HTML snippet that shows the backbone in 3Dmol.js (N, CA, C, O; Angstrom):
<script src="https://3Dmol.org/build/3Dmol-min.js"></script>
<div id="view" style="width:600px;height:400px;position:relative"></div>
<script>
const pdb = `
ATOM      1  N   MET A   1     141.011 139.181 123.946  1.00  0.00           N
ATOM      2  CA  MET A   1     142.132 140.094 124.072  1.00  0.00           C
ATOM      3  C   MET A   1     143.226 139.413 124.884  1.00  0.00           C
ATOM      4  O   MET A   1     142.946 138.761 125.889  1.00  0.00           O
ATOM      5  N   ASN A   2     144.429 139.562 124.459  1.00  0.00           N
ATOM      6  CA  ASN A   2     145.585 138.960 125.118  1.00  0.00           C
ATOM      7  C   ASN A   2     145.900 139.714 126.421  1.00  0.00           C
ATOM      8  O   ASN A   2     146.462 140.809 126.394  1.00  0.00           O
ATOM      9  N   THR A   3     145.534 139.121 127.540  1.00  0.00           N
ATOM     10  CA  THR A   3     145.728 139.816 128.816  1.00  0.00           C
ATOM     11  C   THR A   3     147.194 139.902 129.221  1.00  0.00           C
ATOM     12  O   THR A   3     147.561 140.780 130.003  1.00  0.00           O
ATOM     13  N   SER A   4     148.036 139.016 128.710  1.00  0.00           N
ATOM     14  CA  SER A   4     149.466 139.111 129.033  1.00  0.00           C
ATOM     15  C   SER A   4     150.062 140.374 128.413  1.00  0.00           C
ATOM     16  O   SER A   4     150.980 140.965 128.982  1.00  0.00           O
ATOM     17  N   LYS A   5     149.552 140.795 127.255  1.00  0.00           N
ATOM     18  CA  LYS A   5     149.988 142.059 126.637  1.00  0.00           C
ATOM     19  C   LYS A   5     149.622 143.232 127.543  1.00  0.00           C
ATOM     20  O   LYS A   5     150.424 144.146 127.733  1.00  0.00           O
ATOM     21  N   ILE A   6     148.429 143.207 128.093  1.00  0.00           N
ATOM     22  CA  ILE A   6     147.980 144.280 128.980  1.00  0.00           C
ATOM     23  C   ILE A   6     148.872 144.339 130.221  1.00  0.00           C
ATOM     24  O   ILE A   6     149.332 145.413 130.609  1.00  0.00           O
ATOM     25  N   LYS A   7     149.113 143.190 130.836  1.00  0.00           N
ATOM     26  CA  LYS A   7     149.952 143.147 132.036  1.00  0.00           C
ATOM     27  C   LYS A   7     151.357 143.632 131.740  1.00  0.00           C
ATOM     28  O   LYS A   7     151.949 144.344 132.551  1.00  0.00           O
ATOM     29  N   SER A   8     151.901 143.258 130.587  1.00  0.00           N
ATOM     30  CA  SER A   8     153.241 143.683 130.198  1.00  0.00           C
ATOM     31  C   SER A   8     153.303 145.197 129.988  1.00  0.00           C
ATOM     32  O   SER A   8     154.249 145.846 130.435  1.00  0.00           O
ATOM     33  N   MET A   9     152.316 145.752 129.322  1.00  0.00           N
ATOM     34  CA  MET A   9     152.270 147.203 129.109  1.00  0.00           C
ATOM     35  C   MET A   9     152.151 147.942 130.440  1.00  0.00           C
ATOM     36  O   MET A   9     152.796 148.968 130.654  1.00  0.00           O
ATOM     37  N   TYR A  10     151.320 147.407 131.324  1.00  0.00           N
ATOM     38  CA  TYR A  10     151.126 148.014 132.642  1.00  0.00           C
ATOM     39  C   TYR A  10     152.441 147.976 133.440  1.00  0.00           C
ATOM     40  O   TYR A  10     152.866 148.990 133.993  1.00  0.00           O
ATOM     41  N   ASP A  11     153.072 146.806 133.492  1.00  0.00           N
ATOM     42  CA  ASP A  11     154.336 146.667 134.228  1.00  0.00           C
ATOM     43  C   ASP A  11     155.423 147.575 133.654  1.00  0.00           C
ATOM     44  O   ASP A  11     156.194 148.170 134.407  1.00  0.00           O
ATOM     45  N   SER A  12     155.486 147.682 132.339  1.00  0.00           N
ATOM     46  CA  SER A  12     156.475 148.559 131.699  1.00  0.00           C
ATOM     47  C   SER A  12     156.248 150.015 132.087  1.00  0.00           C
ATOM     48  O   SER A  12     157.201 150.747 132.352  1.00  0.00           O
ATOM     49  N   PHE A  13     154.995 150.430 132.118  1.00  0.00           N
ATOM     50  CA  PHE A  13     154.669 151.803 132.509  1.00  0.00           C
ATOM     51  C   PHE A  13     155.109 152.063 133.940  1.00  0.00           C
ATOM     52  O   PHE A  13     155.768 153.065 134.219  1.00  0.00           O
ATOM     53  N   VAL A  14     154.746 151.158 134.853  1.00  0.00           N
ATOM     54  CA  VAL A  14     155.081 151.319 136.272  1.00  0.00           C
ATOM     55  C   VAL A  14     156.601 151.319 136.468  1.00  0.00           C
ATOM     56  O   VAL A  14     157.123 152.124 137.239  1.00  0.00           O
ATOM     57  N   ASN A  15     157.304 150.434 135.784  1.00  0.00           N
ATOM     58  CA  ASN A  15     158.765 150.378 135.904  1.00  0.00           C
ATOM     59  C   ASN A  15     159.425 151.651 135.377  1.00  0.00           C
ATOM     60  O   ASN A  15     160.406 152.126 135.948  1.00  0.00           O
ATOM     61  N   LYS A  16     158.891 152.198 134.298  1.00  0.00           N
ATOM     62  CA  LYS A  16     159.474 153.394 133.688  1.00  0.00           C
ATOM     63  C   LYS A  16     159.199 154.658 134.500  1.00  0.00           C
ATOM     64  O   LYS A  16     160.095 155.482 134.683  1.00  0.00           O
ATOM     65  N   TYR A  17     157.958 154.820 134.990  1.00  0.00           N
ATOM     66  CA  TYR A  17     157.559 156.071 135.632  1.00  0.00           C
ATOM     67  C   TYR A  17     157.475 156.001 137.150  1.00  0.00           C
ATOM     68  O   TYR A  17     157.494 157.036 137.816  1.00  0.00           O
ATOM     69  N   GLY A  18     157.382 154.811 137.698  1.00  0.00           N
ATOM     70  CA  GLY A  18     157.321 154.670 139.148  1.00  0.00           C
ATOM     71  C   GLY A  18     155.950 154.850 139.759  1.00  0.00           C
ATOM     72  O   GLY A  18     155.819 154.929 140.981  1.00  0.00           O
ATOM     73  N   TYR A  19     154.929 154.915 138.927  1.00  0.00           N
ATOM     74  CA  TYR A  19     153.542 155.010 139.415  1.00  0.00           C
ATOM     75  C   TYR A  19     152.627 154.356 138.390  1.00  0.00           C
ATOM     76  O   TYR A  19     153.036 154.068 137.266  1.00  0.00           O
ATOM     77  N   GLU A  20     151.397 154.129 138.790  1.00  0.00           N
ATOM     78  CA  GLU A  20     150.441 153.441 137.933  1.00  0.00           C
ATOM     79  C   GLU A  20     149.830 154.383 136.903  1.00  0.00           C
ATOM     80  O   GLU A  20     149.626 155.562 137.191  1.00  0.00           O
ATOM     81  N   PRO A  21     149.535 153.881 135.710  1.00  0.00           N
ATOM     82  CA  PRO A  21     148.842 154.708 134.722  1.00  0.00           C
ATOM     83  C   PRO A  21     147.406 154.989 135.162  1.00  0.00           C
ATOM     84  O   PRO A  21     146.820 154.242 135.945  1.00  0.00           O
ATOM     85  N   THR A  22     146.865 156.071 134.645  1.00  0.00           N
ATOM     86  CA  THR A  22     145.486 156.434 134.958  1.00  0.00           C
ATOM     87  C   THR A  22     144.534 156.028 133.839  1.00  0.00           C
ATOM     88  O   THR A  22     143.363 155.741 134.088  1.00  0.00           O
ATOM     89  N   TYR A  23     145.038 156.005 132.607  1.00  0.00           N
ATOM     90  CA  TYR A  23     144.192 155.749 131.441  1.00  0.00           C
ATOM     91  C   TYR A  23     144.794 154.659 130.554  1.00  0.00           C
ATOM     92  O   TYR A  23     146.005 154.439 130.544  1.00  0.00           O
ATOM     93  N   VAL A  24     143.915 153.985 129.811  1.00  0.00           N
ATOM     94  CA  VAL A  24     144.331 153.012 128.808  1.00  0.00           C
ATOM     95  C   VAL A  24     143.627 153.383 127.500  1.00  0.00           C
ATOM     96  O   VAL A  24     142.399 153.413 127.432  1.00  0.00           O
ATOM     97  N   LEU A  25     144.419 153.661 126.471  1.00  0.00           N
ATOM     98  CA  LEU A  25     143.856 153.910 125.151  1.00  0.00           C
ATOM     99  C   LEU A  25     143.658 152.560 124.473  1.00  0.00           C
ATOM    100  O   LEU A  25     144.609 151.801 124.286  1.00  0.00           O
ATOM    101  N   SER A  26     142.420 152.271 124.110  1.00  0.00           N
ATOM    102  CA  SER A  26     142.059 150.953 123.592  1.00  0.00           C
ATOM    103  C   SER A  26     141.143 151.067 122.394  1.00  0.00           C
ATOM    104  O   SER A  26     140.583 152.124 122.106  1.00  0.00           O
ATOM    105  N   GLN A  27     141.006 149.948 121.703  1.00  0.00           N
ATOM    106  CA  GLN A  27     140.011 149.837 120.650  1.00  0.00           C
ATOM    107  C   GLN A  27     138.928 148.895 121.149  1.00  0.00           C
ATOM    108  O   GLN A  27     139.220 147.829 121.691  1.00  0.00           O
ATOM    109  N   ILE A  28     137.687 149.293 120.962  1.00  0.00           N
ATOM    110  CA  ILE A  28     136.559 148.421 121.301  1.00  0.00           C
ATOM    111  C   ILE A  28     135.792 148.091 120.029  1.00  0.00           C
ATOM    112  O   ILE A  28     135.904 148.776 119.012  1.00  0.00           O
ATOM    113  N   MET A  29     135.016 147.028 120.116  1.00  0.00           N
ATOM    114  CA  MET A  29     134.079 146.698 119.058  1.00  0.00           C
ATOM    115  C   MET A  29     132.707 146.539 119.705  1.00  0.00           C
ATOM    116  O   MET A  29     132.536 145.778 120.657  1.00  0.00           O
ATOM    117  N   TRP A  30     131.740 147.270 119.170  1.00  0.00           N
ATOM    118  CA  TRP A  30     130.373 147.158 119.673  1.00  0.00           C
ATOM    119  C   TRP A  30     129.788 145.821 119.248  1.00  0.00           C
ATOM    120  O   TRP A  30     129.903 145.430 118.087  1.00  0.00           O
ATOM    121  N   LYS A  31     129.165 145.127 120.179  1.00  0.00           N
ATOM    122  CA  LYS A  31     128.606 143.805 119.900  1.00  0.00           C
ATOM    123  C   LYS A  31     127.435 143.855 118.922  1.00  0.00           C
ATOM    124  O   LYS A  31     127.248 142.929 118.133  1.00  0.00           O
ATOM    125  N   TYR A  32     126.658 144.911 118.968  1.00  0.00           N
ATOM    126  CA  TYR A  32     125.441 144.942 118.174  1.00  0.00           C
ATOM    127  C   TYR A  32     125.672 145.251 116.696  1.00  0.00           C
ATOM    128  O   TYR A  32     124.840 144.881 115.867  1.00  0.00           O
ATOM    129  N   ASP A  33     126.792 145.928 116.330  1.00  0.00           N
ATOM    130  CA  ASP A  33     127.013 146.216 114.913  1.00  0.00           C
ATOM    131  C   ASP A  33     128.456 145.977 114.448  1.00  0.00           C
ATOM    132  O   ASP A  33     128.784 146.201 113.283  1.00  0.00           O
ATOM    133  N   GLU A  34     129.306 145.524 115.364  1.00  0.00           N
ATOM    134  CA  GLU A  34     130.702 145.198 115.088  1.00  0.00           C
ATOM    135  C   GLU A  34     131.534 146.385 114.596  1.00  0.00           C
ATOM    136  O   GLU A  34     132.593 146.194 113.997  1.00  0.00           O
ATOM    137  N   GLN A  35     131.067 147.592 114.841  1.00  0.00           N
ATOM    138  CA  GLN A  35     131.846 148.793 114.532  1.00  0.00           C
ATOM    139  C   GLN A  35     132.914 148.973 115.604  1.00  0.00           C
ATOM    140  O   GLN A  35     132.682 148.664 116.773  1.00  0.00           O
ATOM    141  N   THR A  36     134.086 149.473 115.210  1.00  0.00           N
ATOM    142  CA  THR A  36     135.174 149.688 116.161  1.00  0.00           C
ATOM    143  C   THR A  36     135.346 151.172 116.454  1.00  0.00           C
ATOM    144  O   THR A  36     134.922 152.040 115.692  1.00  0.00           O
ATOM    145  N   GLU A  37     135.987 151.423 117.592  1.00  0.00           N
ATOM    146  CA  GLU A  37     136.171 152.794 118.047  1.00  0.00           C
ATOM    147  C   GLU A  37     137.356 152.831 119.007  1.00  0.00           C
ATOM    148  O   GLU A  37     137.538 151.911 119.805  1.00  0.00           O
ATOM    149  N   GLU A  38     138.162 153.891 118.933  1.00  0.00           N
ATOM    150  CA  GLU A  38     139.233 154.091 119.905  1.00  0.00           C
ATOM    151  C   GLU A  38     138.683 154.892 121.077  1.00  0.00           C
ATOM    152  O   GLU A  38     138.038 155.924 120.893  1.00  0.00           O
ATOM    153  N   VAL A  39     138.950 154.395 122.298  1.00  0.00           N
ATOM    154  CA  VAL A  39     138.391 155.012 123.492  1.00  0.00           C
ATOM    155  C   VAL A  39     139.403 154.982 124.636  1.00  0.00           C
ATOM    156  O   VAL A  39     140.362 154.210 124.615  1.00  0.00           O
ATOM    157  N   PHE A  40     139.175 155.823 125.619  1.00  0.00           N
ATOM    158  CA  PHE A  40     139.968 155.806 126.843  1.00  0.00           C
ATOM    159  C   PHE A  40     139.180 155.142 127.961  1.00  0.00           C
ATOM    160  O   PHE A  40     138.024 155.481 128.213  1.00  0.00           O
ATOM    161  N   PHE A  41     139.826 154.192 128.625  1.00  0.00           N
ATOM    162  CA  PHE A  41     139.328 153.621 129.867  1.00  0.00           C
ATOM    163  C   PHE A  41     140.086 154.305 130.998  1.00  0.00           C
ATOM    164  O   PHE A  41     141.288 154.542 130.883  1.00  0.00           O
ATOM    165  N   LYS A  42     139.410 154.616 132.067  1.00  0.00           N
ATOM    166  CA  LYS A  42     140.054 155.178 133.251  1.00  0.00           C
ATOM    167  C   LYS A  42     140.230 154.051 134.259  1.00  0.00           C
ATOM    168  O   LYS A  42     139.310 153.266 134.490  1.00  0.00           O
ATOM    169  N   LEU A  43     141.414 153.976 134.856  1.00  0.00           N
ATOM    170  CA  LEU A  43     141.716 152.875 135.769  1.00  0.00           C
ATOM    171  C   LEU A  43     141.375 153.180 137.217  1.00  0.00           C
ATOM    172  O   LEU A  43     141.843 152.490 138.123  1.00  0.00           O
ATOM    173  N   ASP A  44     140.580 154.186 137.441  1.00  0.00           N
ATOM    174  CA  ASP A  44     139.977 154.391 138.761  1.00  0.00           C
ATOM    175  C   ASP A  44     138.599 154.973 138.523  1.00  0.00           C
ATOM    176  O   ASP A  44     138.339 155.557 137.471  1.00  0.00           O
ATOM    177  N   ASP A  45     137.735 154.819 139.475  1.00  0.00           N
ATOM    178  CA  ASP A  45     136.361 155.266 139.277  1.00  0.00           C
ATOM    179  C   ASP A  45     136.087 156.638 139.881  1.00  0.00           C
ATOM    180  O   ASP A  45     134.929 157.021 140.050  1.00  0.00           O
ATOM    181  N   GLY A  46     137.140 157.378 140.205  1.00  0.00           N
ATOM    182  CA  GLY A  46     136.964 158.731 140.721  1.00  0.00           C
ATOM    183  C   GLY A  46     136.510 159.678 139.627  1.00  0.00           C
ATOM    184  O   GLY A  46     136.986 159.603 138.494  1.00  0.00           O
ATOM    185  N   TYR A  47     135.606 160.555 139.959  1.00  0.00           N
ATOM    186  CA  TYR A  47     135.077 161.507 138.978  1.00  0.00           C
ATOM    187  C   TYR A  47     136.047 162.670 138.807  1.00  0.00           C
ATOM    188  O   TYR A  47     136.546 163.224 139.787  1.00  0.00           O
ATOM    189  N   ASP A  48     136.304 163.028 137.573  1.00  0.00           N
ATOM    190  CA  ASP A  48     137.148 164.169 137.248  1.00  0.00           C
ATOM    191  C   ASP A  48     136.449 164.927 136.129  1.00  0.00           C
ATOM    192  O   ASP A  48     136.342 164.430 135.008  1.00  0.00           O
ATOM    193  N   GLU A  49     135.980 166.117 136.431  1.00  0.00           N
ATOM    194  CA  GLU A  49     135.216 166.905 135.466  1.00  0.00           C
ATOM    195  C   GLU A  49     136.013 167.168 134.188  1.00  0.00           C
ATOM    196  O   GLU A  49     135.437 167.241 133.103  1.00  0.00           O
ATOM    197  N   GLU A  50     137.330 167.309 134.313  1.00  0.00           N
ATOM    198  CA  GLU A  50     138.166 167.619 133.155  1.00  0.00           C
ATOM    199  C   GLU A  50     138.193 166.491 132.124  1.00  0.00           C
ATOM    200  O   GLU A  50     138.270 166.757 130.925  1.00  0.00           O
ATOM    201  N   ASP A  51     138.131 165.249 132.568  1.00  0.00           N
ATOM    202  CA  ASP A  51     138.216 164.145 131.607  1.00  0.00           C
ATOM    203  C   ASP A  51     136.885 163.433 131.383  1.00  0.00           C
ATOM    204  O   ASP A  51     136.824 162.455 130.638  1.00  0.00           O
ATOM    205  N   ASP A  52     135.836 163.910 132.013  1.00  0.00           N
ATOM    206  CA  ASP A  52     134.547 163.225 131.947  1.00  0.00           C
ATOM    207  C   ASP A  52     134.059 163.002 130.512  1.00  0.00           C
ATOM    208  O   ASP A  52     133.517 161.939 130.210  1.00  0.00           O
ATOM    209  N   GLU A  53     134.237 163.955 129.651  1.00  0.00           N
ATOM    210  CA  GLU A  53     133.777 163.843 128.268  1.00  0.00           C
ATOM    211  C   GLU A  53     134.633 162.892 127.441  1.00  0.00           C
ATOM    212  O   GLU A  53     134.164 162.355 126.438  1.00  0.00           O
ATOM    213  N   GLN A  54     135.877 162.678 127.847  1.00  0.00           N
ATOM    214  CA  GLN A  54     136.803 161.874 127.047  1.00  0.00           C
ATOM    215  C   GLN A  54     136.913 160.429 127.512  1.00  0.00           C
ATOM    216  O   GLN A  54     137.419 159.584 126.773  1.00  0.00           O
ATOM    217  N   VAL A  55     136.453 160.129 128.718  1.00  0.00           N
ATOM    218  CA  VAL A  55     136.546 158.775 129.263  1.00  0.00           C
ATOM    219  C   VAL A  55     135.318 157.974 128.845  1.00  0.00           C
ATOM    220  O   VAL A  55     134.180 158.370 129.100  1.00  0.00           O
ATOM    221  N   PHE A  56     135.571 156.852 128.206  1.00  0.00           N
ATOM    222  CA  PHE A  56     134.498 155.969 127.763  1.00  0.00           C
ATOM    223  C   PHE A  56     133.957 155.134 128.913  1.00  0.00           C
ATOM    224  O   PHE A  56     132.746 154.947 129.036  1.00  0.00           O
ATOM    225  N   PHE A  57     134.873 154.624 129.771  1.00  0.00           N
ATOM    226  CA  PHE A  57     134.477 153.663 130.792  1.00  0.00           C
ATOM    227  C   PHE A  57     135.458 153.749 131.954  1.00  0.00           C
ATOM    228  O   PHE A  57     136.669 153.804 131.737  1.00  0.00           O
ATOM    229  N   SER A  58     134.959 153.762 133.166  1.00  0.00           N
ATOM    230  CA  SER A  58     135.820 153.768 134.357  1.00  0.00           C
ATOM    231  C   SER A  58     135.851 152.388 134.990  1.00  0.00           C
ATOM    232  O   SER A  58     134.820 151.733 135.141  1.00  0.00           O
ATOM    233  N   CYS A  59     137.048 151.960 135.355  1.00  0.00           N
ATOM    234  CA  CYS A  59     137.264 150.653 135.966  1.00  0.00           C
ATOM    235  C   CYS A  59     137.743 150.831 137.404  1.00  0.00           C
ATOM    236  O   CYS A  59     138.125 151.929 137.809  1.00  0.00           O
ATOM    237  N   HIS A  60     137.721 149.761 138.158  1.00  0.00           N
ATOM    238  CA  HIS A  60     138.240 149.752 139.527  1.00  0.00           C
ATOM    239  C   HIS A  60     139.670 149.213 139.521  1.00  0.00           C
ATOM    240  O   HIS A  60     139.985 148.264 140.240  1.00  0.00           O
ATOM    241  N   GLY A  61     140.529 149.820 138.709  1.00  0.00           N
ATOM    242  CA  GLY A  61     141.924 149.399 138.654  1.00  0.00           C
ATOM    243  C   GLY A  61     142.222 148.490 137.474  1.00  0.00           C
ATOM    244  O   GLY A  61     141.335 148.149 136.692  1.00  0.00           O
ATOM    245  N   ILE A  62     143.480 148.106 137.361  1.00  0.00           N
ATOM    246  CA  ILE A  62     143.946 147.319 136.220  1.00  0.00           C
ATOM    247  C   ILE A  62     143.314 145.924 136.194  1.00  0.00           C
ATOM    248  O   ILE A  62     143.039 145.404 135.113  1.00  0.00           O
ATOM    249  N   GLU A  63     143.080 145.314 137.339  1.00  0.00           N
ATOM    250  CA  GLU A  63     142.478 143.976 137.359  1.00  0.00           C
ATOM    251  C   GLU A  63     141.054 144.001 136.814  1.00  0.00           C
ATOM    252  O   GLU A  63     140.643 143.073 136.118  1.00  0.00           O
ATOM    253  N   ASP A  64     140.304 145.045 137.122  1.00  0.00           N
ATOM    254  CA  ASP A  64     138.957 145.192 136.584  1.00  0.00           C
ATOM    255  C   ASP A  64     139.010 145.354 135.064  1.00  0.00           C
ATOM    256  O   ASP A  64     138.213 144.754 134.342  1.00  0.00           O
ATOM    257  N   PHE A  65     139.948 146.164 134.586  1.00  0.00           N
ATOM    258  CA  PHE A  65     140.128 146.340 133.142  1.00  0.00           C
ATOM    259  C   PHE A  65     140.463 144.998 132.475  1.00  0.00           C
ATOM    260  O   PHE A  65     139.907 144.667 131.428  1.00  0.00           O
ATOM    261  N   ILE A  66     141.361 144.240 133.077  1.00  0.00           N
ATOM    262  CA  ILE A  66     141.741 142.930 132.538  1.00  0.00           C
ATOM    263  C   ILE A  66     140.544 141.989 132.501  1.00  0.00           C
ATOM    264  O   ILE A  66     140.370 141.247 131.534  1.00  0.00           O
ATOM    265  N   ASP A  67     139.722 142.011 133.539  1.00  0.00           N
ATOM    266  CA  ASP A  67     138.523 141.165 133.546  1.00  0.00           C
ATOM    267  C   ASP A  67     137.593 141.520 132.386  1.00  0.00           C
ATOM    268  O   ASP A  67     137.026 140.632 131.748  1.00  0.00           O
ATOM    269  N   ILE A  68     137.437 142.806 132.117  1.00  0.00           N
ATOM    270  CA  ILE A  68     136.597 143.232 130.988  1.00  0.00           C
ATOM    271  C   ILE A  68     137.226 142.782 129.677  1.00  0.00           C
ATOM    272  O   ILE A  68     136.525 142.330 128.772  1.00  0.00           O
ATOM    273  N   ALA A  69     138.547 142.905 129.572  1.00  0.00           N
ATOM    274  CA  ALA A  69     139.253 142.515 128.340  1.00  0.00           C
ATOM    275  C   ALA A  69     139.176 141.014 128.084  1.00  0.00           C
ATOM    276  O   ALA A  69     139.242 140.586 126.932  1.00  0.00           O
ATOM    277  N   LYS A  70     139.041 140.216 129.124  1.00  0.00           N
ATOM    278  CA  LYS A  70     138.945 138.753 128.967  1.00  0.00           C
ATOM    279  C   LYS A  70     137.640 138.337 128.290  1.00  0.00           C
ATOM    280  O   LYS A  70     137.589 137.295 127.636  1.00  0.00           O
ATOM    281  N   ASP A  71     136.599 139.130 128.436  1.00  0.00           N
ATOM    282  CA  ASP A  71     135.285 138.783 127.892  1.00  0.00           C
ATOM    283  C   ASP A  71     135.272 139.034 126.389  1.00  0.00           C
ATOM    284  O   ASP A  71     135.173 140.176 125.940  1.00  0.00           O
ATOM    285  N   GLU A  72     135.373 137.956 125.621  1.00  0.00           N
ATOM    286  CA  GLU A  72     135.364 138.069 124.167  1.00  0.00           C
ATOM    287  C   GLU A  72     134.058 137.560 123.568  1.00  0.00           C
ATOM    288  O   GLU A  72     133.943 137.412 122.351  1.00  0.00           O
ATOM    289  N   SER A  73     133.087 137.297 124.416  1.00  0.00           N
ATOM    290  CA  SER A  73     131.805 136.790 123.953  1.00  0.00           C
ATOM    291  C   SER A  73     131.046 137.876 123.184  1.00  0.00           C
ATOM    292  O   SER A  73     130.985 139.028 123.614  1.00  0.00           O
ATOM    293  N   MET A  74     130.482 137.497 122.063  1.00  0.00           N
ATOM    294  CA  MET A  74     129.659 138.423 121.289  1.00  0.00           C
ATOM    295  C   MET A  74     128.201 138.364 121.728  1.00  0.00           C
ATOM    296  O   MET A  74     127.339 138.962 121.085  1.00  0.00           O
ATOM    297  N   ASP A  75     127.918 137.657 122.804  1.00  0.00           N
ATOM    298  CA  ASP A  75     126.562 137.544 123.335  1.00  0.00           C
ATOM    299  C   ASP A  75     126.129 138.903 123.874  1.00  0.00           C
ATOM    300  O   ASP A  75     126.702 139.401 124.844  1.00  0.00           O
ATOM    301  N   ILE A  76     125.142 139.489 123.262  1.00  0.00           N
ATOM    302  CA  ILE A  76     124.666 140.818 123.651  1.00  0.00           C
ATOM    303  C   ILE A  76     123.989 140.787 125.020  1.00  0.00           C
ATOM    304  O   ILE A  76     123.964 141.799 125.721  1.00  0.00           O
ATOM    305  N   ASP A  77     123.441 139.639 125.404  1.00  0.00           N
ATOM    306  CA  ASP A  77     122.713 139.537 126.660  1.00  0.00           C
ATOM    307  C   ASP A  77     123.621 139.413 127.885  1.00  0.00           C
ATOM    308  O   ASP A  77     123.139 139.534 129.011  1.00  0.00           O
ATOM    309  N   GLY A  78     124.916 139.176 127.696  1.00  0.00           N
ATOM    310  CA  GLY A  78     125.805 138.991 128.834  1.00  0.00           C
ATOM    311  C   GLY A  78     126.949 139.979 128.815  1.00  0.00           C
ATOM    312  O   GLY A  78     127.440 140.335 127.744  1.00  0.00           O
ATOM    313  N   GLY A  79     127.379 140.421 129.964  1.00  0.00           N
ATOM    314  CA  GLY A  79     128.524 141.312 130.070  1.00  0.00           C
ATOM    315  C   GLY A  79     128.246 142.704 129.538  1.00  0.00           C
ATOM    316  O   GLY A  79     127.118 143.196 129.593  1.00  0.00           O
ATOM    317  N   GLU A  80     129.297 143.332 129.020  1.00  0.00           N
ATOM    318  CA  GLU A  80     129.187 144.687 128.484  1.00  0.00           C
ATOM    319  C   GLU A  80     128.654 144.647 127.049  1.00  0.00           C
ATOM    320  O   GLU A  80     128.534 143.574 126.456  1.00  0.00           O
ATOM    321  N   ASP A  81     128.336 145.816 126.497  1.00  0.00           N
ATOM    322  CA  ASP A  81     127.843 145.935 125.127  1.00  0.00           C
ATOM    323  C   ASP A  81     128.974 145.979 124.110  1.00  0.00           C
ATOM    324  O   ASP A  81     128.736 146.197 122.922  1.00  0.00           O
ATOM    325  N   PHE A  82     130.190 145.776 124.568  1.00  0.00           N
ATOM    326  CA  PHE A  82     131.364 145.894 123.717  1.00  0.00           C
ATOM    327  C   PHE A  82     132.405 144.868 124.152  1.00  0.00           C
ATOM    328  O   PHE A  82     132.320 144.301 125.242  1.00  0.00           O
ATOM    329  N   ILE A  83     133.383 144.641 123.288  1.00  0.00           N
ATOM    330  CA  ILE A  83     134.559 143.876 123.680  1.00  0.00           C
ATOM    331  C   ILE A  83     135.793 144.730 123.373  1.00  0.00           C
ATOM    332  O   ILE A  83     135.776 145.548 122.454  1.00  0.00           O
ATOM    333  N   ILE A  84     136.845 144.534 124.140  1.00  0.00           N
ATOM    334  CA  ILE A  84     138.098 145.226 123.899  1.00  0.00           C
ATOM    335  C   ILE A  84     138.886 144.399 122.893  1.00  0.00           C
ATOM    336  O   ILE A  84     139.178 143.228 123.135  1.00  0.00           O
ATOM    337  N   THR A  85     139.230 145.013 121.762  1.00  0.00           N
ATOM    338  CA  THR A  85     139.915 144.285 120.694  1.00  0.00           C
ATOM    339  C   THR A  85     141.402 144.610 120.607  1.00  0.00           C
ATOM    340  O   THR A  85     142.170 143.839 120.031  1.00  0.00           O
ATOM    341  N   ASN A  86     141.816 145.741 121.172  1.00  0.00           N
ATOM    342  CA  ASN A  86     143.232 146.097 121.143  1.00  0.00           C
ATOM    343  C   ASN A  86     143.513 147.110 122.244  1.00  0.00           C
ATOM    344  O   ASN A  86     142.636 147.873 122.647  1.00  0.00           O
ATOM    345  N   VAL A  87     144.742 147.101 122.717  1.00  0.00           N
ATOM    346  CA  VAL A  87     145.210 148.095 123.695  1.00  0.00           C
ATOM    347  C   VAL A  87     146.425 148.763 123.079  1.00  0.00           C
ATOM    348  O   VAL A  87     147.393 148.095 122.716  1.00  0.00           O
ATOM    349  N   PHE A  88     146.373 150.099 122.960  1.00  0.00           N
ATOM    350  CA  PHE A  88     147.440 150.842 122.304  1.00  0.00           C
ATOM    351  C   PHE A  88     148.478 151.389 123.280  1.00  0.00           C
ATOM    352  O   PHE A  88     149.681 151.320 123.027  1.00  0.00           O
ATOM    353  N   SER A  89     147.996 151.937 124.406  1.00  0.00           N
ATOM    354  CA  SER A  89     148.952 152.556 125.331  1.00  0.00           C
ATOM    355  C   SER A  89     148.335 152.756 126.711  1.00  0.00           C
ATOM    356  O   SER A  89     147.116 152.804 126.878  1.00  0.00           O
ATOM    357  N   MET A  90     149.225 152.869 127.688  1.00  0.00           N
ATOM    358  CA  MET A  90     148.878 153.264 129.053  1.00  0.00           C
ATOM    359  C   MET A  90     149.323 154.718 129.200  1.00  0.00           C
ATOM    360  O   MET A  90     150.405 155.086 128.741  1.00  0.00           O
ATOM    361  N   GLU A  91     148.498 155.540 129.832  1.00  0.00           N
ATOM    362  CA  GLU A  91     148.760 156.977 129.892  1.00  0.00           C
ATOM    363  C   GLU A  91     148.558 157.525 131.296  1.00  0.00           C
ATOM    364  O   GLU A  91     147.763 157.007 132.081  1.00  0.00           O
ATOM    365  N   GLU A  92     149.294 158.580 131.586  1.00  0.00           N
ATOM    366  CA  GLU A  92     149.100 159.312 132.846  1.00  0.00           C
ATOM    367  C   GLU A  92     147.912 160.259 132.712  1.00  0.00           C
ATOM    368  O   GLU A  92     147.120 160.419 133.642  1.00  0.00           O
ATOM    369  N   ARG A  93     147.801 160.882 131.544  1.00  0.00           N
ATOM    370  CA  ARG A  93     146.709 161.831 131.309  1.00  0.00           C
ATOM    371  C   ARG A  93     146.262 161.727 129.858  1.00  0.00           C
ATOM    372  O   ARG A  93     146.951 161.161 129.009  1.00  0.00           O
ATOM    373  N   ILE A  94     145.094 162.288 129.602  1.00  0.00           N
ATOM    374  CA  ILE A  94     144.570 162.342 128.231  1.00  0.00           C
ATOM    375  C   ILE A  94     145.054 163.650 127.628  1.00  0.00           C
ATOM    376  O   ILE A  94     144.813 164.725 128.177  1.00  0.00           O
ATOM    377  N   CYS A  95     145.728 163.553 126.512  1.00  0.00           N
ATOM    378  CA  CYS A  95     146.261 164.768 125.860  1.00  0.00           C
ATOM    379  C   CYS A  95     145.271 165.348 124.901  1.00  0.00           C
ATOM    380  O   CYS A  95     145.550 166.366 124.267  1.00  0.00           O
TER     381      CYS A  95
END
`;
const viewer = $3Dmol.createViewer("view");
viewer.addModel(pdb, "pdb");
viewer.setStyle({}, {cartoon: {color: "spectrum"}});
viewer.zoomTo();
viewer.render();
</script>
């Protein structure tokens, strides 16, 4: 995944709204069957009952998300069970 795209989207969001996004709408691909899915990543690990069902994965901020996005290895034994294949948008809330 192109991490410069992620950084650019993040910077654009912060410049436009004056605060950091809470969610990232992304596409993942499961390593075990190569099926894709659109999911929300949360950019903080705080629990919120309202979004718990809609959040696929919680990160410790944008740098943690970028680190996950850098891992493009299809090795099932290392890292996460998925890779991030696309990032669609940064969001304040899940609609």
